[in-house]
mmJSON file of the N, C-alpha and C atoms, coordinates in Angstrom:
{"data_MODEL":{"atom_site":{
"group_PDB":["ATOM","ATOM","ATOM","ATOM","ATOM","ATOM","ATOM","ATOM","ATOM","ATOM","ATOM","ATOM","ATOM","ATOM","ATOM","ATOM","ATOM","ATOM","ATOM","ATOM","ATOM","ATOM","ATOM","ATOM","ATOM","ATOM","ATOM","ATOM","ATOM","ATOM","ATOM","ATOM","ATOM","ATOM","ATOM","ATOM","ATOM","ATOM","ATOM","ATOM","ATOM","ATOM","ATOM","ATOM","ATOM","ATOM","ATOM","ATOM","ATOM","ATOM","ATOM","ATOM","ATOM","ATOM","ATOM","ATOM","ATOM","ATOM","ATOM","ATOM","ATOM","ATOM","ATOM","ATOM","ATOM","ATOM","ATOM","ATOM","ATOM","ATOM","ATOM","ATOM","ATOM","ATOM","ATOM","ATOM","ATOM","ATOM","ATOM","ATOM","ATOM","ATOM","ATOM","ATOM","ATOM","ATOM","ATOM","ATOM","ATOM","ATOM","ATOM","ATOM","ATOM","ATOM","ATOM","ATOM","ATOM","ATOM","ATOM","ATOM","ATOM","ATOM","ATOM","ATOM","ATOM","ATOM","ATOM","ATOM","ATOM","ATOM","ATOM","ATOM","ATOM","ATOM","ATOM","ATOM","ATOM","ATOM","ATOM","ATOM","ATOM","ATOM","ATOM","ATOM","ATOM","ATOM","ATOM","ATOM","ATOM","ATOM","ATOM","ATOM","ATOM","ATOM","ATOM","ATOM","ATOM","ATOM","ATOM","ATOM","ATOM","ATOM","ATOM","ATOM","ATOM","ATOM","ATOM","ATOM","ATOM","ATOM","ATOM","ATOM","ATOM","ATOM","ATOM","ATOM","ATOM","ATOM","ATOM","ATOM","ATOM","ATOM","ATOM","ATOM","ATOM","ATOM","ATOM","ATOM","ATOM","ATOM","ATOM","ATOM","ATOM","ATOM","ATOM","ATOM","ATOM","ATOM","ATOM","ATOM","ATOM","ATOM","ATOM","ATOM","ATOM","ATOM","ATOM","ATOM","ATOM","ATOM","ATOM","ATOM","ATOM","ATOM","ATOM","ATOM","ATOM","ATOM","ATOM","ATOM","ATOM","ATOM","ATOM","ATOM","ATOM","ATOM","ATOM","ATOM","ATOM","ATOM","ATOM","ATOM","ATOM","ATOM","ATOM","ATOM","ATOM","ATOM","ATOM","ATOM","ATOM","ATOM","ATOM","ATOM","ATOM","ATOM","ATOM","ATOM"],
"id":[1,2,3,4,5,6,7,8,9,10,11,12,13,14,15,16,17,18,19,20,21,22,23,24,25,26,27,28,29,30,31,32,33,34,35,36,37,38,39,40,41,42,43,44,45,46,47,48,49,50,51,52,53,54,55,56,57,58,59,60,61,62,63,64,65,66,67,68,69,70,71,72,73,74,75,76,77,78,79,80,81,82,83,84,85,86,87,88,89,90,91,92,93,94,95,96,97,98,99,100,101,102,103,104,105,106,107,108,109,110,111,112,113,114,115,116,117,118,119,120,121,122,123,124,125,126,127,128,129,130,131,132,133,134,135,136,137,138,139,140,141,142,143,144,145,146,147,148,149,150,151,152,153,154,155,156,157,158,159,160,161,162,163,164,165,166,167,168,169,170,171,172,173,174,175,176,177,178,179,180,181,182,183,184,185,186,187,188,189,190,191,192,193,194,195,196,197,198,199,200,201,202,203,204,205,206,207,208,209,210,211,212,213,214,215,216,217,218,219,220,221,222,223,224,225,226,227,228],
"type_symbol":["N","C","C","N","C","C","N","C","C","N","C","C","N","C","C","N","C","C","N","C","C","N","C","C","N","C","C","N","C","C","N","C","C","N","C","C","N","C","C","N","C","C","N","C","C","N","C","C","N","C","C","N","C","C","N","C","C","N","C","C","N","C","C","N","C","C","N","C","C","N","C","C","N","C","C","N","C","C","N","C","C","N","C","C","N","C","C","N","C","C","N","C","C","N","C","C","N","C","C","N","C","C","N","C","C","N","C","C","N","C","C","N","C","C","N","C","C","N","C","C","N","C","C","N","C","C","N","C","C","N","C","C","N","C","C","N","C","C","N","C","C","N","C","C","N","C","C","N","C","C","N","C","C","N","C","C","N","C","C","N","C","C","N","C","C","N","C","C","N","C","C","N","C","C","N","C","C","N","C","C","N","C","C","N","C","C","N","C","C","N","C","C","N","C","C","N","C","C","N","C","C","N","C","C","N","C","C","N","C","C","N","C","C","N","C","C","N","C","C","N","C","C","N","C","C","N","C","C"],
"label_atom_id":["N","CA","C","N","CA","C","N","CA","C","N","CA","C","N","CA","C","N","CA","C","N","CA","C","N","CA","C","N","CA","C","N","CA","C","N","CA","C","N","CA","C","N","CA","C","N","CA","C","N","CA","C","N","CA","C","N","CA","C","N","CA","C","N","CA","C","N","CA","C","N","CA","C","N","CA","C","N","CA","C","N","CA","C","N","CA","C","N","CA","C","N","CA","C","N","CA","C","N","CA","C","N","CA","C","N","CA","C","N","CA","C","N","CA","C","N","CA","C","N","CA","C","N","CA","C","N","CA","C","N","CA","C","N","CA","C","N","CA","C","N","CA","C","N","CA","C","N","CA","C","N","CA","C","N","CA","C","N","CA","C","N","CA","C","N","CA","C","N","CA","C","N","CA","C","N","CA","C","N","CA","C","N","CA","C","N","CA","C","N","CA","C","N","CA","C","N","CA","C","N","CA","C","N","CA","C","N","CA","C","N","CA","C","N","CA","C","N","CA","C","N","CA","C","N","CA","C","N","CA","C","N","CA","C","N","CA","C","N","CA","C","N","CA","C","N","CA","C","N","CA","C","N","CA","C","N","CA","C","N","CA","C","N","CA","C"],
"label_alt_id":[null,null,null,null,null,null,null,null,null,null,null,null,null,null,null,null,null,null,null,null,null,null,null,null,null,null,null,null,null,null,null,null,null,null,null,null,null,null,null,null,null,null,null,null,null,null,null,null,null,null,null,null,null,null,null,null,null,null,null,null,null,null,null,null,null,null,null,null,null,null,null,null,null,null,null,null,null,null,null,null,null,null,null,null,null,null,null,null,null,null,null,null,null,null,null,null,null,null,null,null,null,null,null,null,null,null,null,null,null,null,null,null,null,null,null,null,null,null,null,null,null,null,null,null,null,null,null,null,null,null,null,null,null,null,null,null,null,null,null,null,null,null,null,null,null,null,null,null,null,null,null,null,null,null,null,null,null,null,null,null,null,null,null,null,null,null,null,null,null,null,null,null,null,null,null,null,null,null,null,null,null,null,null,null,null,null,null,null,null,null,null,null,null,null,null,null,null,null,null,null,null,null,null,null,null,null,null,null,null,null,null,null,null,null,null,null,null,null,null,null,null,null,null,null,null,null,null,null],
"label_comp_id":["UNK","UNK","UNK","UNK","UNK","UNK","UNK","UNK","UNK","UNK","UNK","UNK","UNK","UNK","UNK","UNK","UNK","UNK","UNK","UNK","UNK","UNK","UNK","UNK","UNK","UNK","UNK","UNK","UNK","UNK","UNK","UNK","UNK","UNK","UNK","UNK","UNK","UNK","UNK","UNK","UNK","UNK","UNK","UNK","UNK","UNK","UNK","UNK","UNK","UNK","UNK","UNK","UNK","UNK","UNK","UNK","UNK","UNK","UNK","UNK","UNK","UNK","UNK","UNK","UNK","UNK","UNK","UNK","UNK","UNK","UNK","UNK","UNK","UNK","UNK","UNK","UNK","UNK","UNK","UNK","UNK","UNK","UNK","UNK","UNK","UNK","UNK","UNK","UNK","UNK","UNK","UNK","UNK","UNK","UNK","UNK","UNK","UNK","UNK","UNK","UNK","UNK","UNK","UNK","UNK","UNK","UNK","UNK","UNK","UNK","UNK","UNK","UNK","UNK","UNK","UNK","UNK","UNK","UNK","UNK","UNK","UNK","UNK","UNK","UNK","UNK","UNK","UNK","UNK","UNK","UNK","UNK","UNK","UNK","UNK","UNK","UNK","UNK","UNK","UNK","UNK","UNK","UNK","UNK","UNK","UNK","UNK","UNK","UNK","UNK","UNK","UNK","UNK","UNK","UNK","UNK","UNK","UNK","UNK","UNK","UNK","UNK","UNK","UNK","UNK","UNK","UNK","UNK","UNK","UNK","UNK","UNK","UNK","UNK","UNK","UNK","UNK","UNK","UNK","UNK","UNK","UNK","UNK","UNK","UNK","UNK","UNK","UNK","UNK","UNK","UNK","UNK","UNK","UNK","UNK","UNK","UNK","UNK","UNK","UNK","UNK","UNK","UNK","UNK","UNK","UNK","UNK","UNK","UNK","UNK","UNK","UNK","UNK","UNK","UNK","UNK","UNK","UNK","UNK","UNK","UNK","UNK","UNK","UNK","UNK","UNK","UNK","UNK"],
"label_asym_id":["A","A","A","A","A","A","A","A","A","A","A","A","A","A","A","A","A","A","A","A","A","A","A","A","A","A","A","A","A","A","A","A","A","A","A","A","A","A","A","A","A","A","A","A","A","A","A","A","A","A","A","A","A","A","A","A","A","A","A","A","A","A","A","A","A","A","A","A","A","A","A","A","A","A","A","A","A","A","A","A","A","A","A","A","A","A","A","A","A","A","A","A","A","A","A","A","A","A","A","A","A","A","A","A","A","A","A","A","A","A","A","A","A","A","A","A","A","A","A","A","A","A","A","A","A","A","A","A","A","A","A","A","A","A","A","A","A","A","A","A","A","A","A","A","A","A","A","A","A","A","A","A","A","A","A","A","A","A","A","A","A","A","A","A","A","A","A","A","A","A","A","A","A","A","A","A","A","A","A","A","A","A","A","A","A","A","A","A","A","A","A","A","A","A","A","A","A","A","A","A","A","A","A","A","A","A","A","A","A","A","A","A","A","A","A","A","A","A","A","A","A","A","A","A","A","A","A","A"],
"label_entity_id":["1","1","1","1","1","1","1","1","1","1","1","1","1","1","1","1","1","1","1","1","1","1","1","1","1","1","1","1","1","1","1","1","1","1","1","1","1","1","1","1","1","1","1","1","1","1","1","1","1","1","1","1","1","1","1","1","1","1","1","1","1","1","1","1","1","1","1","1","1","1","1","1","1","1","1","1","1","1","1","1","1","1","1","1","1","1","1","1","1","1","1","1","1","1","1","1","1","1","1","1","1","1","1","1","1","1","1","1","1","1","1","1","1","1","1","1","1","1","1","1","1","1","1","1","1","1","1","1","1","1","1","1","1","1","1","1","1","1","1","1","1","1","1","1","1","1","1","1","1","1","1","1","1","1","1","1","1","1","1","1","1","1","1","1","1","1","1","1","1","1","1","1","1","1","1","1","1","1","1","1","1","1","1","1","1","1","1","1","1","1","1","1","1","1","1","1","1","1","1","1","1","1","1","1","1","1","1","1","1","1","1","1","1","1","1","1","1","1","1","1","1","1","1","1","1","1","1","1"],
"label_seq_id":[1,1,1,2,2,2,3,3,3,4,4,4,5,5,5,6,6,6,7,7,7,8,8,8,9,9,9,10,10,10,11,11,11,12,12,12,13,13,13,14,14,14,15,15,15,16,16,16,17,17,17,18,18,18,19,19,19,20,20,20,21,21,21,22,22,22,23,23,23,24,24,24,25,25,25,26,26,26,27,27,27,28,28,28,29,29,29,30,30,30,31,31,31,32,32,32,33,33,33,34,34,34,35,35,35,36,36,36,37,37,37,38,38,38,39,39,39,40,40,40,41,41,41,42,42,42,43,43,43,44,44,44,45,45,45,46,46,46,47,47,47,48,48,48,49,49,49,50,50,50,51,51,51,52,52,52,53,53,53,54,54,54,55,55,55,56,56,56,57,57,57,58,58,58,59,59,59,60,60,60,61,61,61,62,62,62,63,63,63,64,64,64,65,65,65,66,66,66,67,67,67,68,68,68,69,69,69,70,70,70,71,71,71,72,72,72,73,73,73,74,74,74,75,75,75,76,76,76],
"pdbx_PDB_ins_code":[null,null,null,null,null,null,null,null,null,null,null,null,null,null,null,null,null,null,null,null,null,null,null,null,null,null,null,null,null,null,null,null,null,null,null,null,null,null,null,null,null,null,null,null,null,null,null,null,null,null,null,null,null,null,null,null,null,null,null,null,null,null,null,null,null,null,null,null,null,null,null,null,null,null,null,null,null,null,null,null,null,null,null,null,null,null,null,null,null,null,null,null,null,null,null,null,null,null,null,null,null,null,null,null,null,null,null,null,null,null,null,null,null,null,null,null,null,null,null,null,null,null,null,null,null,null,null,null,null,null,null,null,null,null,null,null,null,null,null,null,null,null,null,null,null,null,null,null,null,null,null,null,null,null,null,null,null,null,null,null,null,null,null,null,null,null,null,null,null,null,null,null,null,null,null,null,null,null,null,null,null,null,null,null,null,null,null,null,null,null,null,null,null,null,null,null,null,null,null,null,null,null,null,null,null,null,null,null,null,null,null,null,null,null,null,null,null,null,null,null,null,null,null,null,null,null,null,null],
"Cartn_x":[13.386,12.545,14.845,14.953,16.296,16.989,17.442,17.887,18.18,17.744,17.743,18.38,17.624,18.094,19.902,20.059,21.593,22.201,21.638,22.585,22.998,21.591,22.222,23.123,22.968,23.239,24.918,25.355,26.909,27.917,27.688,28.476,28.508,27.26,27.295,28.255,28.22,29.291,30.45,31.087,32.636,33.073,32.225,32.306,32.376,32.077,32.19,33.095,33.55,34.21,36.254,35.848,36.909,37.006,36.228,36.038,36.088,35.655,36.752,37.667,38.091,40.04,40.851,40.211,41.61,42.372,42.98,44.705,45.344,44.076,44.953,44.874,44.414,44.09,45.297,46.484,47.794,48.215,48.094,48.724,49.169,49.507,49.459,48.843,48.752,47.429,45.487,44.965,44.147,44.284,44.954,45.124,44.704,45.432,45.522,43.677,43.17,41.831,40.921,40.733,40.519,40.982,41.777,42.287,41.871,40.47,40.083,39.71,39.264,38.275,39.422,40.772,41.442,42.307,41.976,43.319,43.219,44.481,45.127,44.422,44.002,43.672,44.996,45.578,46.635,46.197,46.469,45.613,47.121,48.13,48.893,49.202,48.412,48.184,47.065,46.038,45.321,44.491,43.749,43.149,41.953,41.025,40.164,39.632,41.145,40.951,40.29,40.412,39.908,38.57,37.821,36.18,36.181,37.599,36.727,35.704,36.522,35.501,34.157,33.962,32.292,31.448,32.194,31.822,31.058,32.261,31.747,31.059,29.904,29.05,27.781,27.853,27.179,26.362,27.606,27.129,26.606,26.442,26.493,24.873,24.368,23.368,22.979,22.756,22.088,21.829,22.573,22.331,21.541,21.505,20.447,18.832,19.35,17.953,17.011,17.339,17.047,15.919,16.416,15.66,14.713,14.669,14.14,12.715,13.408,11.763,11.159,11.788,11.312,11.253,10.997,10.216,9.259,8.233,6.936,7.238,8.221,8.431,9.647,8.862,10.063,10.888,9.789,10.743,12.288,11.864,13.025,14.503],
"Cartn_y":[-19.156,-19.75,-20.147,-17.974,-17.339,-18.02,-18.518,-18.833,-20.368,-20.976,-22.056,-22.752,-21.419,-21.034,-21.036,-20.263,-20.164,-20.639,-21.889,-22.724,-23.961,-23.834,-24.97,-24.006,-22.627,-21.695,-21.749,-21.239,-21.171,-22.305,-23.824,-24.639,-25.106,-24.625,-24.804,-23.521,-22.754,-21.233,-21.506,-21.964,-22.532,-23.633,-24.419,-25.408,-24.439,-24.021,-22.976,-21.778,-21.21,-20.306,-21.915,-22.49,-24.048,-23.989,-24.565,-25.017,-23.628,-22.582,-21.457,-21.321,-21.677,-20.476,-21.825,-22.966,-24.493,-24.55,-23.423,-23.223,-21.917,-21.596,-20.537,-21.121,-22.204,-22.675,-22.38,-23.238,-23.311,-22.153,-21.159,-19.745,-19.326,-18.287,-17.297,-16.797,-15.49,-14.845,-15.276,-16.557,-17.061,-17.556,-18.236,-18.845,-17.056,-16.459,-15.278,-14.806,-14.891,-14.442,-15.256,-16.727,-17.565,-19.079,-18.161,-19.019,-19.766,-19.606,-20.621,-21.233,-21.24,-22.595,-23.844,-23.546,-24.497,-24.618,-24.356,-24.522,-25.694,-26.092,-27.694,-28.566,-27.863,-29.295,-28.687,-29.978,-30.448,-30.573,-29.616,-29.351,-30.22,-30.659,-31.507,-32.731,-33.329,-34.762,-35.004,-34.524,-35.173,-33.81,-33.862,-32.567,-32.098,-33.425,-32.868,-33.147,-32.741,-31.943,-30.451,-30.466,-28.374,-28.512,-29.314,-30.107,-30.271,-30.277,-30.733,-30.053,-28.931,-27.742,-27.786,-27.549,-27.525,-28.256,-29.609,-31.786,-31.306,-31.375,-31.174,-30.848,-29.776,-28.2,-29.148,-29.7,-30.507,-31.813,-32.503,-33.301,-33.362,-31.573,-31.797,-31.434,-30.875,-30.185,-31.06,-31.873,-33.061,-34.104,-34.457,-35.134,-34.081,-32.746,-31.982,-32.248,-31.954,-32.029,-33.578,-34.373,-35.534,-36.107,-35.84,-36.115,-35.141,-34.472,-32.678,-32.725,-32.894,-34.031,-35.083,-36.136,-37.352,-37.845,-36.852,-37.344,-38.238,-37.723,-38.509,-39.808,-40.099,-41.325,-42.536,-43.067,-43.351,-45.038,-45.154,-46.432,-46.398,-44.653,-44.229,-43.722],
"Cartn_z":[-11.052,-12.196,-13.174,-12.481,-13.527,-12.819,-11.729,-11.03,-11.52,-11.699,-12.008,-13.936,-14.412,-15.834,-15.805,-14.817,-14.958,-14.34,-13.067,-13.073,-13.7,-14.752,-16.309,-17.171,-17.552,-18.662,-17.937,-16.759,-16.375,-16.865,-16.166,-16.413,-18.381,-19.603,-20.549,-21.266,-21.119,-20.7,-21.029,-19.893,-19.336,-20.389,-20.715,-21.137,-22.833,-23.031,-24.945,-24.852,-23.485,-23.561,-23.845,-22.857,-23.332,-24.366,-25.469,-26.734,-27.179,-27.694,-28.247,-28.239,-26.753,-26.848,-26.854,-27.192,-26.81,-26.764,-28.015,-28.378,-27.132,-26.53,-25.365,-24.578,-23.953,-22.794,-22.017,-22.251,-21.739,-22.261,-21.643,-22.206,-20.632,-20.236,-18.864,-18.655,-20.075,-20.27,-19.614,-20.449,-20.276,-18.966,-18.644,-16.86,-16.278,-16.374,-15.173,-16.056,-16.507,-16.685,-15.962,-16.495,-15.988,-15.209,-14.633,-13.381,-12.388,-11.936,-11.088,-11.609,-12.833,-13.393,-14.349,-14.131,-14.319,-13.378,-12.362,-11.039,-10.935,-11.093,-10.558,-11.378,-12.554,-13.564,-14.467,-15.227,-15.681,-16.983,-17.674,-19.254,-20.653,-19.62,-20.681,-21.064,-19.38,-19.619,-20.702,-20.73,-21.26,-22.231,-23.4,-23.85,-23.246,-22.863,-22.299,-20.723,-20.124,-18.522,-18.611,-19.573,-19.283,-19.171,-18.964,-19.127,-17.735,-16.9,-15.728,-14.98,-14.814,-13.711,-14.467,-15.692,-15.76,-16.126,-16.077,-16.108,-13.961,-13.248,-12.45,-11.383,-12.249,-11.452,-12.673,-14.094,-14.051,-13.576,-13.482,-12.752,-11.237,-10.542,-8.876,-9.731,-10.765,-11.025,-10.679,-11.642,-11.553,-10.482,-9.802,-8.531,-7.483,-7.73,-7.227,-7.528,-8.817,-10.301,-9.679,-9.993,-10.042,-8.645,-7.485,-6.317,-6.29,-6.792,-6.359,-6.883,-8.545,-9.75,-9.081,-9.131,-8.597,-7.466,-6.718,-4.992,-4.739,-5.701,-5.726,-5.932,-6.767,-7.38,-6.865,-5.739,-5.004,-5.56,-6.979,-7.58,-7.936,-8.498,-9.398,-8.007],
"occupancy":[1.0,1.0,1.0,1.0,1.0,1.0,1.0,1.0,1.0,1.0,1.0,1.0,1.0,1.0,1.0,1.0,1.0,1.0,1.0,1.0,1.0,1.0,1.0,1.0,1.0,1.0,1.0,1.0,1.0,1.0,1.0,1.0,1.0,1.0,1.0,1.0,1.0,1.0,1.0,1.0,1.0,1.0,1.0,1.0,1.0,1.0,1.0,1.0,1.0,1.0,1.0,1.0,1.0,1.0,1.0,1.0,1.0,1.0,1.0,1.0,1.0,1.0,1.0,1.0,1.0,1.0,1.0,1.0,1.0,1.0,1.0,1.0,1.0,1.0,1.0,1.0,1.0,1.0,1.0,1.0,1.0,1.0,1.0,1.0,1.0,1.0,1.0,1.0,1.0,1.0,1.0,1.0,1.0,1.0,1.0,1.0,1.0,1.0,1.0,1.0,1.0,1.0,1.0,1.0,1.0,1.0,1.0,1.0,1.0,1.0,1.0,1.0,1.0,1.0,1.0,1.0,1.0,1.0,1.0,1.0,1.0,1.0,1.0,1.0,1.0,1.0,1.0,1.0,1.0,1.0,1.0,1.0,1.0,1.0,1.0,1.0,1.0,1.0,1.0,1.0,1.0,1.0,1.0,1.0,1.0,1.0,1.0,1.0,1.0,1.0,1.0,1.0,1.0,1.0,1.0,1.0,1.0,1.0,1.0,1.0,1.0,1.0,1.0,1.0,1.0,1.0,1.0,1.0,1.0,1.0,1.0,1.0,1.0,1.0,1.0,1.0,1.0,1.0,1.0,1.0,1.0,1.0,1.0,1.0,1.0,1.0,1.0,1.0,1.0,1.0,1.0,1.0,1.0,1.0,1.0,1.0,1.0,1.0,1.0,1.0,1.0,1.0,1.0,1.0,1.0,1.0,1.0,1.0,1.0,1.0,1.0,1.0,1.0,1.0,1.0,1.0,1.0,1.0,1.0,1.0,1.0,1.0,1.0,1.0,1.0,1.0,1.0,1.0],
"B_iso_or_equiv":[0.0,0.0,0.0,0.0,0.0,0.0,0.0,0.0,0.0,0.0,0.0,0.0,0.0,0.0,0.0,0.0,0.0,0.0,0.0,0.0,0.0,0.0,0.0,0.0,0.0,0.0,0.0,0.0,0.0,0.0,0.0,0.0,0.0,0.0,0.0,0.0,0.0,0.0,0.0,0.0,0.0,0.0,0.0,0.0,0.0,0.0,0.0,0.0,0.0,0.0,0.0,0.0,0.0,0.0,0.0,0.0,0.0,0.0,0.0,0.0,0.0,0.0,0.0,0.0,0.0,0.0,0.0,0.0,0.0,0.0,0.0,0.0,0.0,0.0,0.0,0.0,0.0,0.0,0.0,0.0,0.0,0.0,0.0,0.0,0.0,0.0,0.0,0.0,0.0,0.0,0.0,0.0,0.0,0.0,0.0,0.0,0.0,0.0,0.0,0.0,0.0,0.0,0.0,0.0,0.0,0.0,0.0,0.0,0.0,0.0,0.0,0.0,0.0,0.0,0.0,0.0,0.0,0.0,0.0,0.0,0.0,0.0,0.0,0.0,0.0,0.0,0.0,0.0,0.0,0.0,0.0,0.0,0.0,0.0,0.0,0.0,0.0,0.0,0.0,0.0,0.0,0.0,0.0,0.0,0.0,0.0,0.0,0.0,0.0,0.0,0.0,0.0,0.0,0.0,0.0,0.0,0.0,0.0,0.0,0.0,0.0,0.0,0.0,0.0,0.0,0.0,0.0,0.0,0.0,0.0,0.0,0.0,0.0,0.0,0.0,0.0,0.0,0.0,0.0,0.0,0.0,0.0,0.0,0.0,0.0,0.0,0.0,0.0,0.0,0.0,0.0,0.0,0.0,0.0,0.0,0.0,0.0,0.0,0.0,0.0,0.0,0.0,0.0,0.0,0.0,0.0,0.0,0.0,0.0,0.0,0.0,0.0,0.0,0.0,0.0,0.0,0.0,0.0,0.0,0.0,0.0,0.0,0.0,0.0,0.0,0.0,0.0,0.0],
"pdbx_formal_charge":[null,null,null,null,null,null,null,null,null,null,null,null,null,null,null,null,null,null,null,null,null,null,null,null,null,null,null,null,null,null,null,null,null,null,null,null,null,null,null,null,null,null,null,null,null,null,null,null,null,null,null,null,null,null,null,null,null,null,null,null,null,null,null,null,null,null,null,null,null,null,null,null,null,null,null,null,null,null,null,null,null,null,null,null,null,null,null,null,null,null,null,null,null,null,null,null,null,null,null,null,null,null,null,null,null,null,null,null,null,null,null,null,null,null,null,null,null,null,null,null,null,null,null,null,null,null,null,null,null,null,null,null,null,null,null,null,null,null,null,null,null,null,null,null,null,null,null,null,null,null,null,null,null,null,null,null,null,null,null,null,null,null,null,null,null,null,null,null,null,null,null,null,null,null,null,null,null,null,null,null,null,null,null,null,null,null,null,null,null,null,null,null,null,null,null,null,null,null,null,null,null,null,null,null,null,null,null,null,null,null,null,null,null,null,null,null,null,null,null,null,null,null,null,null,null,null,null,null],
"auth_seq_id":[1,1,1,2,2,2,3,3,3,4,4,4,5,5,5,6,6,6,7,7,7,8,8,8,9,9,9,10,10,10,11,11,11,12,12,12,13,13,13,14,14,14,15,15,15,16,16,16,17,17,17,18,18,18,19,19,19,20,20,20,21,21,21,22,22,22,23,23,23,24,24,24,25,25,25,26,26,26,27,27,27,28,28,28,29,29,29,30,30,30,31,31,31,32,32,32,33,33,33,34,34,34,35,35,35,36,36,36,37,37,37,38,38,38,39,39,39,40,40,40,41,41,41,42,42,42,43,43,43,44,44,44,45,45,45,46,46,46,47,47,47,48,48,48,49,49,49,50,50,50,51,51,51,52,52,52,53,53,53,54,54,54,55,55,55,56,56,56,57,57,57,58,58,58,59,59,59,60,60,60,61,61,61,62,62,62,63,63,63,64,64,64,65,65,65,66,66,66,67,67,67,68,68,68,69,69,69,70,70,70,71,71,71,72,72,72,73,73,73,74,74,74,75,75,75,76,76,76],
"auth_comp_id":["UNK","UNK","UNK","UNK","UNK","UNK","UNK","UNK","UNK","UNK","UNK","UNK","UNK","UNK","UNK","UNK","UNK","UNK","UNK","UNK","UNK","UNK","UNK","UNK","UNK","UNK","UNK","UNK","UNK","UNK","UNK","UNK","UNK","UNK","UNK","UNK","UNK","UNK","UNK","UNK","UNK","UNK","UNK","UNK","UNK","UNK","UNK","UNK","UNK","UNK","UNK","UNK","UNK","UNK","UNK","UNK","UNK","UNK","UNK","UNK","UNK","UNK","UNK","UNK","UNK","UNK","UNK","UNK","UNK","UNK","UNK","UNK","UNK","UNK","UNK","UNK","UNK","UNK","UNK","UNK","UNK","UNK","UNK","UNK","UNK","UNK","UNK","UNK","UNK","UNK","UNK","UNK","UNK","UNK","UNK","UNK","UNK","UNK","UNK","UNK","UNK","UNK","UNK","UNK","UNK","UNK","UNK","UNK","UNK","UNK","UNK","UNK","UNK","UNK","UNK","UNK","UNK","UNK","UNK","UNK","UNK","UNK","UNK","UNK","UNK","UNK","UNK","UNK","UNK","UNK","UNK","UNK","UNK","UNK","UNK","UNK","UNK","UNK","UNK","UNK","UNK","UNK","UNK","UNK","UNK","UNK","UNK","UNK","UNK","UNK","UNK","UNK","UNK","UNK","UNK","UNK","UNK","UNK","UNK","UNK","UNK","UNK","UNK","UNK","UNK","UNK","UNK","UNK","UNK","UNK","UNK","UNK","UNK","UNK","UNK","UNK","UNK","UNK","UNK","UNK","UNK","UNK","UNK","UNK","UNK","UNK","UNK","UNK","UNK","UNK","UNK","UNK","UNK","UNK","UNK","UNK","UNK","UNK","UNK","UNK","UNK","UNK","UNK","UNK","UNK","UNK","UNK","UNK","UNK","UNK","UNK","UNK","UNK","UNK","UNK","UNK","UNK","UNK","UNK","UNK","UNK","UNK","UNK","UNK","UNK","UNK","UNK","UNK"],
"auth_asym_id":["A","A","A","A","A","A","A","A","A","A","A","A","A","A","A","A","A","A","A","A","A","A","A","A","A","A","A","A","A","A","A","A","A","A","A","A","A","A","A","A","A","A","A","A","A","A","A","A","A","A","A","A","A","A","A","A","A","A","A","A","A","A","A","A","A","A","A","A","A","A","A","A","A","A","A","A","A","A","A","A","A","A","A","A","A","A","A","A","A","A","A","A","A","A","A","A","A","A","A","A","A","A","A","A","A","A","A","A","A","A","A","A","A","A","A","A","A","A","A","A","A","A","A","A","A","A","A","A","A","A","A","A","A","A","A","A","A","A","A","A","A","A","A","A","A","A","A","A","A","A","A","A","A","A","A","A","A","A","A","A","A","A","A","A","A","A","A","A","A","A","A","A","A","A","A","A","A","A","A","A","A","A","A","A","A","A","A","A","A","A","A","A","A","A","A","A","A","A","A","A","A","A","A","A","A","A","A","A","A","A","A","A","A","A","A","A","A","A","A","A","A","A","A","A","A","A","A","A"],
"auth_atom_id":["N","CA","C","N","CA","C","N","CA","C","N","CA","C","N","CA","C","N","CA","C","N","CA","C","N","CA","C","N","CA","C","N","CA","C","N","CA","C","N","CA","C","N","CA","C","N","CA","C","N","CA","C","N","CA","C","N","CA","C","N","CA","C","N","CA","C","N","CA","C","N","CA","C","N","CA","C","N","CA","C","N","CA","C","N","CA","C","N","CA","C","N","CA","C","N","CA","C","N","CA","C","N","CA","C","N","CA","C","N","CA","C","N","CA","C","N","CA","C","N","CA","C","N","CA","C","N","CA","C","N","CA","C","N","CA","C","N","CA","C","N","CA","C","N","CA","C","N","CA","C","N","CA","C","N","CA","C","N","CA","C","N","CA","C","N","CA","C","N","CA","C","N","CA","C","N","CA","C","N","CA","C","N","CA","C","N","CA","C","N","CA","C","N","CA","C","N","CA","C","N","CA","C","N","CA","C","N","CA","C","N","CA","C","N","CA","C","N","CA","C","N","CA","C","N","CA","C","N","CA","C","N","CA","C","N","CA","C","N","CA","C","N","CA","C","N","CA","C","N","CA","C","N","CA","C","N","CA","C","N","CA","C","N","CA","C"],
"pdbx_PDB_model_num":[1,1,1,1,1,1,1,1,1,1,1,1,1,1,1,1,1,1,1,1,1,1,1,1,1,1,1,1,1,1,1,1,1,1,1,1,1,1,1,1,1,1,1,1,1,1,1,1,1,1,1,1,1,1,1,1,1,1,1,1,1,1,1,1,1,1,1,1,1,1,1,1,1,1,1,1,1,1,1,1,1,1,1,1,1,1,1,1,1,1,1,1,1,1,1,1,1,1,1,1,1,1,1,1,1,1,1,1,1,1,1,1,1,1,1,1,1,1,1,1,1,1,1,1,1,1,1,1,1,1,1,1,1,1,1,1,1,1,1,1,1,1,1,1,1,1,1,1,1,1,1,1,1,1,1,1,1,1,1,1,1,1,1,1,1,1,1,1,1,1,1,1,1,1,1,1,1,1,1,1,1,1,1,1,1,1,1,1,1,1,1,1,1,1,1,1,1,1,1,1,1,1,1,1,1,1,1,1,1,1,1,1,1,1,1,1,1,1,1,1,1,1,1,1,1,1,1,1]
}}}
């Protein structure tokens, strides 16, 4: 239960950090602190590109959770 809660709250917390610090995303200080989250993401092209990492985590979690919860319902 704790692991599942952490898996859901982690990407949401990353999105909150990016939303609250939207002006500082392009600074070197922010990239030094949260560098892995923005690795190879071009924030200059699109302002929503900074959310790529958290959204991909949510997509992967849903990819695992949907078959896990609906394994009895084969029509889904």
